[in-house]
C-alpha positions as CSV (number, residue, x, y, z in Angstrom):
1,M,48.1,59.1,-259.5
2,M,45.1,59.2,-257.2
3,N,45.2,62.0,-254.7
4,R,44.5,60.1,-251.5
5,R,44.4,63.2,-249.2
6,I,41.6,64.7,-251.3
7,I,39.7,61.4,-251.6
8,F,39.8,60.7,-247.9
9,T,38.8,64.3,-247.0
10,L,35.8,63.9,-249.4
11,S,35.0,60.5,-247.9
12,F,35.0,62.0,-244.4
13,G,32.8,64.8,-245.7
14,H,30.4,62.1,-247.0
15,L,30.5,60.4,-243.6
16,A,29.6,63.7,-241.8
17,N,27.0,64.5,-244.5
18,D,25.1,61.2,-244.3
19,F,25.4,61.1,-240.5
20,L,23.8,64.5,-240.2
21,I,21.0,63.9,-242.8
22,N,20.1,60.6,-241.2
23,V,20.2,61.8,-237.6
24,F,16.8,63.2,-238.3
25,T,15.4,59.8,-239.3
26,A,17.1,58.2,-236.3
27,I,15.6,60.6,-233.8
28,L,12.1,60.5,-235.2
29,P,10.9,58.5,-232.1
30,L,12.1,61.3,-229.8
31,L,10.4,64.0,-232.0
32,V,7.1,62.1,-231.9
33,I,7.2,62.1,-228.1
34,D,8.5,65.7,-227.6
35,F,6.2,67.3,-230.3
36,H,3.3,64.9,-230.0
37,L,3.4,64.2,-233.7
38,S,0.7,62.2,-235.6
39,Y,1.5,59.7,-238.3
40,G,0.5,62.3,-240.9
41,Q,3.0,64.8,-239.5
42,V,5.7,62.2,-239.4
43,G,5.0,61.5,-243.1
44,V,5.2,65.2,-244.0
45,L,8.6,65.6,-242.3
46,T,9.9,62.4,-243.9
47,M,8.7,63.5,-247.3
48,A,10.2,67.0,-246.9
49,S,13.5,65.5,-245.9
50,N,13.6,63.0,-248.8
51,V,12.6,65.6,-251.4
52,A,15.1,68.2,-250.2
53,S,18.0,65.8,-249.8
54,S,17.6,63.4,-252.8
55,L,15.2,64.5,-255.5
56,V,16.8,67.9,-256.1
57,Q,20.3,66.6,-256.3
58,P,20.3,66.6,-260.2
59,V,19.2,70.2,-260.1
60,F,22.2,71.2,-257.9
61,G,24.4,69.1,-260.2
62,W,23.1,70.9,-263.3
63,I,23.7,74.3,-261.8
64,S,27.2,73.4,-260.6
65,D,28.1,72.0,-264.1
66,K,27.1,75.4,-265.6
67,K,28.4,77.8,-262.9
68,G,31.2,75.9,-261.1
69,M,30.9,76.6,-257.4
70,P,33.9,75.1,-255.5
71,W,32.9,76.8,-252.2
72,L,29.6,74.9,-252.2
73,L,31.1,71.8,-250.6
74,G,32.0,73.6,-247.4
75,L,28.8,75.6,-247.4
76,S,26.7,72.4,-247.7
77,A,28.1,71.0,-244.5
78,L,27.3,74.3,-242.7
79,A,23.7,74.1,-244.0
80,L,23.3,70.6,-242.8
81,S,24.6,71.5,-239.3
82,L,22.4,74.6,-239.1
83,G,19.3,72.7,-240.2
84,L,19.8,70.1,-237.5
85,L,20.5,72.7,-234.8
86,C,17.2,74.4,-235.8
87,V,15.4,71.2,-234.8
88,E,16.6,71.6,-231.3
89,F,15.1,75.1,-231.0
90,A,11.9,74.5,-233.0
91,P,9.0,75.6,-230.8
92,S,6.4,73.5,-232.7
93,F,5.8,71.0,-235.6
94,I,5.5,73.7,-238.2
95,W,9.0,75.0,-237.4
96,L,10.4,71.5,-237.9
97,I,9.6,71.6,-241.6
98,P,12.0,74.4,-242.6
99,A,14.7,73.0,-240.3
100,V,14.4,69.6,-242.1
101,V,14.4,71.2,-245.5
102,L,17.5,73.2,-244.8
103,N,19.2,70.1,-243.5
104,G,18.2,68.2,-246.7
105,I,19.3,71.0,-249.0
106,G,22.7,70.9,-247.5
107,S,22.9,67.2,-248.3
108,A,21.6,67.7,-251.8
109,A,24.2,70.4,-252.5
110,F,27.0,68.2,-251.3
111,H,26.7,65.0,-253.3
112,P,27.0,66.1,-257.0
113,D,30.0,68.4,-256.4
114,A,31.7,65.9,-254.1
115,S,31.4,63.2,-256.7
116,R,32.9,65.5,-259.3
117,A,35.8,66.4,-257.0
118,V,36.4,62.6,-256.5
119,F,36.4,62.3,-260.3
120,F,39.2,64.9,-260.6
121,A,41.2,63.4,-257.7
122,A,40.9,59.8,-258.8
123,A,43.2,59.9,-261.9
124,D,43.2,56.4,-263.3
125,K,41.7,54.8,-260.2
126,R,38.1,56.1,-260.5
127,G,36.5,53.0,-259.3
128,A,38.6,52.7,-256.2
129,A,38.3,56.4,-255.4
130,Q,34.5,56.4,-255.8
131,S,34.3,53.3,-253.6
132,I,36.2,55.0,-250.8
133,F,34.0,58.0,-251.1
134,Q,30.8,55.9,-251.0
135,V,31.9,53.9,-248.0
136,G,32.3,57.1,-246.1
137,G,28.6,57.7,-246.6
138,N,27.8,54.1,-245.5
139,L,29.7,54.6,-242.2
140,G,27.8,57.9,-241.7
141,L,24.5,56.0,-242.1
142,A,25.6,53.4,-239.6
143,I,26.7,55.7,-236.9
144,S,23.6,57.9,-237.2
145,A,21.8,55.3,-235.2
146,I,24.0,56.1,-232.2
147,A,22.4,59.5,-232.1
148,L,19.2,57.9,-230.8
149,R,20.9,56.2,-227.9
150,F,22.8,59.4,-227.1
151,L,19.8,61.7,-227.2
152,Q,17.6,59.4,-225.2
153,G,20.0,60.1,-222.3
154,V,20.4,63.9,-222.7
155,G,17.3,64.9,-224.6
156,L,17.0,67.0,-227.8
157,S,19.2,69.7,-226.1
158,G,22.1,67.4,-227.0
159,I,21.7,67.9,-230.7
160,A,24.3,70.7,-230.7
161,W,27.0,68.1,-229.9
162,L,26.1,66.2,-233.0
163,M,27.1,69.2,-235.1
164,I,30.8,68.7,-234.3
165,P,31.4,66.4,-237.3
166,G,29.6,68.8,-239.6
167,V,31.7,71.8,-238.4
168,V,34.9,69.8,-238.8
169,S,33.8,68.6,-242.2
170,S,33.0,72.1,-243.3
171,A,36.5,73.3,-242.4
172,L,38.1,70.4,-244.2
173,L,35.9,70.9,-247.3
174,F,36.6,74.7,-247.4
175,S,40.3,73.8,-247.4
176,L,39.7,72.1,-250.8
177,T,38.2,75.2,-252.4
178,K,41.4,76.4,-254.0
179,W,42.3,73.0,-255.3
180,F,38.8,72.4,-256.6
181,A,38.6,75.8,-258.3
182,A,41.9,75.0,-260.1
183,R,40.6,71.6,-261.3
184,L,37.4,73.2,-262.6
185,A,39.3,75.9,-264.4
186,E,41.6,73.3,-265.9
187,G,38.7,71.3,-267.0
188,A,37.1,74.3,-268.7
189,R,40.3,75.1,-270.5
190,Q,40.6,71.6,-271.8
191,K,37.0,71.6,-272.9
192,Q,37.6,74.8,-274.9
193,S,40.8,73.5,-276.5
194,V,39.3,70.2,-277.7
195,P,38.2,70.4,-281.4
196,T,34.5,70.0,-281.9
197,A,35.0,67.0,-284.2
198,S,36.8,65.1,-281.4
199,I,34.1,65.6,-278.8
200,P,32.4,62.3,-278.0
201,A,28.8,61.9,-279.2
202,R,26.2,62.2,-276.5
203,P,25.0,58.9,-275.1
204,S,21.8,57.5,-276.3
205,K,18.7,58.3,-274.3
206,L,18.1,54.5,-274.1
207,G,21.5,53.8,-272.6
208,L,21.2,56.5,-269.9
209,S,17.6,55.5,-269.2
210,L,18.7,51.9,-268.8
211,L,21.4,52.9,-266.3
212,V,19.0,54.9,-264.3
213,F,16.5,52.0,-264.4
214,I,19.2,49.6,-263.1
215,V,20.1,51.9,-260.2
216,T,16.4,52.4,-259.3
217,V,15.7,48.7,-259.3
218,R,18.8,48.1,-257.2
219,S,17.5,50.7,-254.7
220,W,14.0,49.0,-254.6
221,I,15.6,45.7,-253.8
222,V,17.8,47.1,-251.1
223,S,14.7,48.9,-249.6
224,G,12.7,45.7,-249.8
225,F,15.3,43.6,-248.1
226,S,16.0,46.1,-245.4
227,T,12.3,46.5,-244.7
228,F,10.7,43.1,-245.2
229,V,13.4,40.5,-244.4
230,P,13.2,41.2,-240.7
231,L,9.5,40.9,-240.8
232,Y,9.8,37.7,-242.8
233,V,12.2,35.9,-240.4
234,M,10.0,36.9,-237.4
235,A,6.9,35.4,-239.0
236,E,8.5,32.4,-240.7
237,F,11.2,31.3,-238.2
238,G,9.9,32.9,-234.9
239,V,12.9,35.2,-234.6
240,T,12.3,37.6,-231.7
241,A,12.2,41.3,-232.0
242,R,15.3,41.7,-229.9
243,H,17.4,39.5,-232.2
244,V,16.0,40.4,-235.6
245,W,18.4,43.3,-236.0
246,I,21.2,40.9,-236.8
247,Y,19.6,40.2,-240.2
248,T,19.6,43.8,-241.2
249,F,23.1,44.3,-239.8
250,V,24.6,41.5,-241.8
251,F,22.9,42.7,-245.0
252,L,24.1,46.3,-244.7
253,V,27.6,45.5,-243.5
254,F,28.3,43.1,-246.4
255,G,26.7,45.7,-248.7
256,A,29.3,48.2,-247.4
257,I,32.1,45.7,-248.1
258,G,30.7,45.2,-251.6
259,T,30.7,48.9,-252.2
260,L,34.3,49.1,-251.2
261,A,35.3,46.1,-253.3
262,G,33.2,47.0,-256.4
263,G,35.3,50.1,-257.5
264,P,38.7,48.3,-257.6
265,M,37.0,45.4,-259.4
266,A,35.7,47.8,-262.0
267,D,39.1,49.3,-262.5
268,R,40.5,45.9,-263.2
269,F,37.8,44.0,-265.0
270,G,35.6,46.7,-266.5
271,Q,32.6,48.6,-265.3
272,R,30.0,46.7,-267.4
273,N,31.4,43.4,-266.3
274,V,31.0,44.2,-262.7
275,I,27.4,45.4,-263.2
276,R,26.6,42.2,-265.2
277,L,28.2,40.1,-262.4
278,S,26.1,41.9,-259.8
279,M,22.9,41.2,-261.6
280,V,23.7,37.6,-262.5
281,V,24.7,36.6,-259.0
282,S,22.3,38.7,-256.8
283,T,19.1,38.1,-258.7
284,P,18.9,34.3,-258.2
285,L,20.1,34.7,-254.6
286,A,17.4,37.2,-253.9
287,V,14.7,34.9,-255.4
288,L,15.9,32.0,-253.3
289,M,15.4,33.8,-250.0
290,P,11.8,32.5,-249.3
291,Y,12.8,28.9,-250.1
292,I,16.0,28.4,-248.0
293,P,16.2,27.1,-244.4
294,R,16.9,29.5,-241.5
295,D,20.5,28.4,-241.2
296,L,21.3,29.8,-244.7
297,V,19.4,33.0,-244.5
298,L,22.3,35.0,-243.1
299,V,24.6,33.6,-245.7
300,D,22.2,34.5,-248.4
301,L,21.8,38.0,-247.0
302,A,25.5,38.5,-246.9
303,L,26.0,37.4,-250.5
304,V,23.0,39.5,-251.8
305,G,24.2,42.6,-249.9
306,F,27.8,42.2,-251.2
307,F,27.0,41.6,-254.9
308,L,24.0,43.9,-255.1
309,L,25.8,46.9,-253.7
310,S,29.2,46.2,-255.3
311,T,27.9,48.4,-258.2
312,F,27.0,51.4,-256.1
313,A,30.2,53.3,-257.0
314,V,30.5,51.6,-260.4
315,T,27.2,52.9,-261.7
316,V,28.2,56.4,-260.7
317,I,31.6,56.3,-262.6
318,Y,29.9,54.6,-265.5
319,G,27.3,57.4,-265.8
320,Q,30.1,60.0,-265.4
321,G,31.8,58.5,-268.4
322,M,28.6,58.7,-270.4
323,L,28.2,62.4,-269.6
324,P,31.8,63.7,-269.2
325,N,30.6,67.3,-269.6
326,N,27.9,67.0,-266.9
327,I,29.6,65.0,-264.2
328,A,27.9,66.8,-261.3
329,M,24.4,66.4,-262.8
330,V,24.8,62.7,-263.6
331,S,26.2,62.1,-260.1
332,G,23.2,63.8,-258.5
333,L,21.0,61.8,-260.8
334,L,22.5,58.4,-259.9
335,I,23.3,59.0,-256.3
336,G,20.3,61.1,-255.2
337,F,17.4,60.9,-257.6
338,A,17.6,57.2,-258.5
339,G,19.9,55.8,-255.8
340,E,19.6,57.3,-252.4
341,S,16.0,58.5,-252.4
342,P,14.2,55.1,-252.6
343,A,16.9,53.0,-251.0
344,W,19.2,54.6,-248.5
345,G,16.4,56.4,-246.7
346,S,14.9,53.0,-246.0
347,C,18.4,51.7,-245.0
348,S,18.9,54.5,-242.5
349,S,15.4,53.7,-241.1
350,A,16.4,50.0,-240.8
351,I,19.6,50.9,-239.1
352,S,17.7,53.1,-236.7
353,Q,15.4,50.2,-235.9
354,T,18.5,48.1,-235.4
355,S,19.7,50.5,-232.7
356,I,16.3,50.1,-230.9
357,H,16.6,46.3,-231.0
358,C,20.1,46.6,-229.6
359,M,18.9,48.6,-226.7
360,W,16.6,45.7,-225.7
361,L,19.5,43.3,-225.3
């Protein structure tokens, strides 16, 4: 039976994590003003954040699979909060870099172990559990845009207030340490007791590579839609800058709904069937975008967002099934390296731009 308390605690941890990591992206306009940053310096900070938060996730997953560090979940939330707080006290641009890296490392350390904890708590409802966990992250991305509005009023000195969800999350995640340690020990005992002959063969490199390719392409499409559809409707249909945020909003909101629905669909109809359905439906709808009238653009965006991101949780649990002895590493690979790095960074940027357009209303 799925442990709902554990799942929702981890989902809140995901919300706080993605909120704190994307606050940096949301407040970039303020950092540019306060620190007189050039485009090159903005690029350095963004690259440092993306590399630290996403690309190194498989490394943390590999270490965690080998060592088993149940306390890392709570510590990751503290690192995120401390990194963000350091931004407030940074005297110059050069000091922003280690602050951003610490913030990113906290995020990178969280995702692989949190996904493995979800795996343990899910029982036979792995799709539904992973969906609840992922939607927590989606909500964190969405509310990170509020940080810009808040800090515009109080200045960067208000960053300390944004640490509250991180501190609460850390306390809740540390409360899971005993439970997580017991699950890790139980998993190790089961692994030792299983006869070698009954251990499943390792998945083919082609199969795992194909899954990573699918996740990466999905991320590229999400990034492209979030970045270029607003520009397209402005150029093609004359949508004003103060109203263009609606198109990004619809795409991301229905993507979050699809993420929540995809896991239970996979539990009922099978993981591969949901992945196939996503590709079969979203591909032609995406191709149709430049050829449909303005009245249907929002409908098309909603459908593409729903079906495209219905596999966000599904691909993670599918990969975990392919590598049952390396759950944390494969979670970091599919969530961070292939999934979040190219796509969700762009989504958070799009949401941040959405908040700016809302302020013009």
